[in-house]
C-alpha positions as CSV (number, residue, x, y, z in Angstrom):
1,M,38.2,-19.0,39.2
2,S,38.5,-15.2,39.4
3,T,36.0,-12.9,37.7
4,A,38.7,-11.9,35.1
5,D,39.3,-15.6,34.4
6,E,35.6,-16.3,34.0
7,T,35.2,-13.3,31.6
8,A,38.2,-14.5,29.6
9,A,36.6,-17.9,29.4
10,R,33.6,-16.4,27.7
11,L,35.8,-14.9,25.1
12,V,37.6,-18.2,24.5
13,E,34.1,-19.6,23.7
14,L,33.8,-16.9,21.1
15,G,37.1,-18.0,19.4
16,F,39.8,-16.0,21.3
17,S,42.9,-17.8,22.4
18,Q,43.7,-17.9,26.1
19,Y,46.4,-15.2,25.8
20,D,44.2,-13.0,23.6
21,A,41.3,-13.3,26.0
22,R,43.4,-12.5,29.1
23,A,45.1,-9.6,27.4
24,Y,41.8,-8.0,26.3
25,V,40.3,-8.4,29.7
26,G,43.5,-7.0,31.3
27,L,43.3,-3.9,29.1
28,L,39.5,-3.3,29.3
29,G,38.6,-0.2,31.3
30,Q,42.3,0.6,32.0
31,E,44.5,3.5,30.9
32,P,46.7,2.6,27.9
33,L,49.3,0.0,29.0
34,T,52.7,-1.0,27.6
35,G,53.3,-4.7,26.8
36,Y,55.5,-4.9,29.8
37,A,52.8,-3.6,32.1
38,L,50.2,-5.8,30.6
39,S,52.4,-8.8,31.1
40,N,52.7,-8.0,34.8
41,V,48.9,-7.5,35.1
42,T,47.8,-10.6,33.3
43,G,50.7,-13.1,33.8
44,I,51.1,-13.5,30.0
45,P,54.9,-14.2,29.4
46,Q,56.7,-11.2,28.0
47,P,57.9,-13.1,24.9
48,K,54.2,-13.7,24.1
49,V,52.6,-10.5,25.1
50,Y,53.6,-8.4,22.1
51,E,52.6,-11.2,19.7
52,T,49.3,-11.3,21.5
53,L,48.8,-7.5,21.2
54,R,49.5,-7.6,17.4
55,R,46.8,-10.2,17.0
56,L,44.3,-8.2,19.0
57,T,45.2,-5.1,17.1
58,S,44.7,-6.8,13.7
59,R,41.2,-8.0,14.7
60,G,40.2,-4.6,16.0
61,A,39.9,-5.5,19.7
62,V,42.9,-3.3,20.7
63,V,44.1,0.0,19.5
64,K,47.8,1.0,19.7
65,T,48.5,4.5,21.0
66,G,51.9,6.0,20.6
67,D,55.3,4.4,19.8
68,S,57.7,5.5,22.5
69,P,56.9,3.4,24.3
70,A,54.0,1.7,22.5
71,R,50.9,1.5,24.6
72,F,47.6,-0.3,24.0
73,V,44.0,0.2,25.0
74,A,41.0,-2.1,24.6
75,V,38.0,-1.0,22.5
76,A,34.7,-0.8,24.3
77,A,33.1,-4.2,25.0
78,D,29.9,-3.3,23.1
79,Q,31.9,-2.3,20.0
80,L,33.9,-5.6,20.1
81,L,30.9,-7.8,20.6
82,G,29.0,-6.0,17.8
83,H,31.9,-6.6,15.5
84,L,32.1,-10.2,16.5
85,E,28.4,-10.7,15.9
86,T,28.5,-9.0,12.5
87,D,31.6,-11.1,11.5
88,F,29.9,-14.3,12.7
89,R,26.8,-13.7,10.6
90,R,28.9,-12.9,7.6
91,R,30.9,-16.1,8.0
92,V,27.7,-18.2,8.5
93,S,26.2,-16.7,5.3
94,D,29.4,-17.4,3.4
95,A,29.5,-21.0,4.7
96,R,25.8,-21.5,3.8
97,Y,26.5,-20.3,0.2
98,E,29.5,-22.5,-0.2
99,L,27.9,-25.6,1.3
100,N,24.8,-25.2,-0.9
101,R,27.1,-25.3,-4.0
102,F,27.8,-29.0,-3.1
103,V,24.1,-29.9,-3.1
104,A,22.6,-30.6,-6.5
105,E,19.6,-28.4,-7.2
106,D,17.5,-31.4,-8.3
107,R,18.4,-33.5,-5.2
108,T,15.2,-34.4,-3.3
109,E,16.6,-36.8,-0.7
110,Q,18.6,-36.0,2.3
111,I,19.8,-38.0,5.3
112,R,18.4,-37.1,8.7
113,P,20.5,-38.9,11.3
114,L,18.8,-40.4,14.3
115,R,20.6,-41.5,17.5
116,S,19.6,-44.8,18.9
117,M,20.0,-47.0,22.1
118,N,18.5,-50.3,23.2
119,D,18.7,-50.5,27.0
120,R,16.1,-49.1,29.4
121,A,18.5,-47.3,31.7
122,S,20.1,-45.3,28.8
123,I,16.6,-44.5,27.4
124,I,15.4,-43.2,30.8
125,A,18.6,-41.1,31.2
126,R,18.1,-39.5,27.8
127,A,14.5,-38.8,28.5
128,R,15.5,-37.1,31.8
129,G,18.0,-35.0,29.8
130,I,15.3,-33.9,27.4
131,L,13.1,-32.9,30.4
132,A,16.0,-31.1,32.0
133,D,16.4,-28.9,28.9
134,A,12.6,-28.2,28.4
135,E,11.6,-24.6,28.6
136,R,7.9,-24.4,27.5
137,H,5.9,-27.5,26.8
138,V,6.3,-31.3,27.1
139,Y,4.3,-34.3,25.8
140,L,4.7,-37.6,27.7
141,S,3.3,-41.0,27.0
142,G,4.1,-44.3,28.6
143,R,3.4,-46.7,31.4
144,T,3.4,-45.8,35.1
145,E,6.8,-47.4,35.7
146,E,8.6,-45.4,32.9
147,L,6.9,-42.1,33.8
148,E,7.6,-42.5,37.4
149,A,11.4,-42.8,36.6
150,L,11.1,-39.3,35.1
151,G,9.4,-37.8,38.2
152,D,12.2,-35.6,39.5
153,E,13.0,-34.0,36.1
154,A,9.3,-33.5,35.3
155,G,8.8,-31.8,38.7
156,A,11.8,-29.5,38.2
157,A,10.5,-28.6,34.7
158,A,7.1,-27.8,36.2
159,E,8.7,-25.5,38.7
160,R,10.4,-23.7,35.8
161,G,7.0,-23.0,34.3
162,V,6.9,-25.9,31.8
163,T,3.4,-27.3,31.0
164,F,2.6,-30.9,30.2
165,D,0.3,-33.2,28.2
166,V,0.6,-36.6,29.8
167,L,-0.9,-39.9,28.7
168,C,-0.3,-42.7,31.3
169,F,-0.9,-46.4,30.8
170,G,-1.8,-47.0,34.5
171,T,-2.0,-44.7,37.5
172,P,-0.3,-41.4,36.8
173,P,2.7,-41.2,39.2
174,F,2.7,-37.4,39.5
175,E,0.5,-34.3,39.1
176,L,1.9,-31.7,36.6
177,P,0.5,-28.4,35.3
178,G,-1.4,-29.0,32.1
179,R,-3.4,-32.1,31.2
180,T,-3.0,-35.7,32.4
181,L,-5.1,-38.6,31.1
182,R,-5.1,-42.4,31.9
183,H,-5.2,-44.7,28.9
184,A,-8.6,-46.1,30.2
185,S,-9.6,-48.1,27.1
186,T,-7.0,-50.8,27.8
187,E,-7.4,-51.1,31.6
188,G,-8.6,-54.5,32.7
189,V,-8.3,-56.0,29.3
190,V,-5.4,-58.4,28.5
191,Y,-4.4,-59.0,24.9
192,R,-1.0,-60.2,23.8
193,H,-0.2,-56.8,22.1
194,H,-0.8,-55.1,25.5
195,Q,2.5,-56.5,26.7
196,A,4.3,-53.9,24.6
197,R,5.7,-50.9,26.4
198,H,6.6,-47.5,25.0
199,L,7.9,-44.2,26.1
200,A,7.4,-41.0,24.1
201,V,8.8,-37.6,25.0
202,V,8.6,-34.3,23.1
203,A,10.0,-31.0,24.4
204,D,9.3,-27.6,22.9
205,G,8.5,-29.1,19.5
206,T,12.1,-29.9,18.8
207,A,13.7,-32.6,21.1
208,A,11.9,-36.0,20.7
209,L,12.4,-39.5,21.9
210,W,10.5,-42.6,20.9
211,A,11.2,-45.9,22.6
212,L,9.4,-49.3,22.2
213,A,9.7,-52.7,23.8
214,P,7.3,-54.9,21.7
215,G,7.5,-57.8,24.2
216,G,7.8,-55.7,27.2
217,K,11.5,-56.2,27.8
218,D,13.8,-55.7,24.7
219,W,13.8,-51.9,24.2
220,D,14.7,-50.0,21.0
221,C,14.8,-46.2,20.9
222,V,15.6,-43.3,18.6
223,W,15.9,-39.6,19.7
224,V,16.9,-36.5,17.9
225,N,16.5,-32.7,17.9
226,D,14.4,-32.4,14.8
227,P,11.1,-30.5,14.5
228,L,9.8,-33.0,11.8
229,F,10.4,-36.1,14.0
230,A,9.1,-34.2,17.0
231,A,5.9,-33.4,15.1
232,L,5.5,-37.1,14.4
233,V,5.8,-38.2,18.0
234,K,3.7,-35.3,19.3
235,G,1.0,-36.1,16.8
236,Y,0.9,-39.7,18.0
237,V,0.6,-38.7,21.6
238,R,-2.0,-36.0,20.9
239,H,-4.3,-38.2,18.8
240,D,-4.0,-41.0,21.4
241,M,-5.1,-38.5,24.0
242,Y,-8.0,-37.5,21.9
243,V,-9.2,-41.1,21.6
244,Q,-8.9,-41.6,25.4
245,Q,-10.9,-38.4,26.1
246,I,-13.6,-39.6,23.7
247,Y,-13.5,-43.1,25.4
248,T,-13.9,-41.5,28.8
249,D,-16.9,-39.6,27.7
250,L,-18.5,-42.4,25.7
251,S,-17.1,-45.6,27.1
252,E,-20.3,-47.6,27.3
253,P,-21.4,-47.3,23.7
254,L,-17.9,-47.7,22.4
255,N,-17.4,-50.9,24.4
256,E,-20.7,-52.2,23.0
257,Q,-19.7,-51.3,19.5
258,Y,-16.0,-52.5,19.5
259,G,-15.7,-54.8,22.5
260,P,-13.4,-54.5,25.5
261,G,-10.4,-52.4,25.0
262,L,-11.8,-51.3,21.6
263,A,-10.1,-54.3,20.2
264,G,-12.7,-54.5,17.4
265,L,-11.1,-51.5,15.8
266,T,-7.9,-53.5,15.1
267,G,-9.6,-56.7,14.0
268,I,-8.2,-58.9,16.8
269,S,-11.1,-59.2,19.2
270,E,-12.3,-62.6,20.3
271,E,-15.4,-62.3,18.0
272,R,-13.4,-61.2,15.0
273,S,-11.0,-64.1,15.5
274,K,-13.8,-66.7,15.0
275,P,-14.8,-68.1,11.6
276,A,-16.4,-65.7,9.2
277,K,-20.0,-67.0,9.7
278,S,-19.7,-66.6,13.4
279,A,-18.1,-63.2,13.2
280,A,-20.8,-61.7,11.1
281,R,-22.9,-60.0,13.8
282,P,-24.7,-56.7,13.4
283,R,-23.0,-53.7,14.9
284,K,-24.9,-51.7,17.5
285,S,-25.4,-48.1,16.7
286,V,-23.5,-45.4,18.5
287,P,-25.4,-42.2,19.4
288,G,-24.6,-39.6,16.8
289,R,-22.9,-42.1,14.5
290,T,-24.0,-42.7,10.9
291,A,-23.1,-45.7,8.8
């Protein structure tokens, strides 16, 4: 694709037709041209070139100079783009006003659509896409196997200057700029609920993915570009990381207080599953903790 074609393609993205974009680029920086000359320069068919010039003149992108013969010249690019930007903002403002007229003032509920998928390969692919678009900061949480599958995209993001907060259930499969923690409280402890797998990804406080396989195999996932949902997933990861940091610093008293894997916090430890008279045992004190 030539430079002129690439430039015309940018104008097409801004709402120009193919002929309008080619004609404007063909006139830009040139002395005034007749329609015939412009047709020869741009390849726009002669039956279409004058129709194209009329459209460009009406939208202020081209100025007609003289009548015998009629010649045309393109306005400066900065002037055109400034006009397009102003017009776009006006149209957005008008559209917002009109759309708001259809929303009742006392309506308090709105639908926030979420995209979903239920196979691991698609979930990993979507997570990779989120990492590929990340620009500043990423939160990651999941088992070694799922995080390892994101290694290439995570590494590329790190090279772009993205920082990470990572919580890994198992051995972290990579080293990234930022903070990485192992989910140490569950290591070496097997409970039925530990079979569950999850993957959480949040990029730049907007794009978020939450995937869960309760039995370890059948996955379910939602993802969306939504700051509110992103805040929810990010909050989960951050608070889980806080707990793991506390556990790393105070593992011995916490295990004594709540049992292996801190299962006593959820009420499913071996001791708490016994009859009430056997379960009633005094709690040991944790340094710095008050009842």
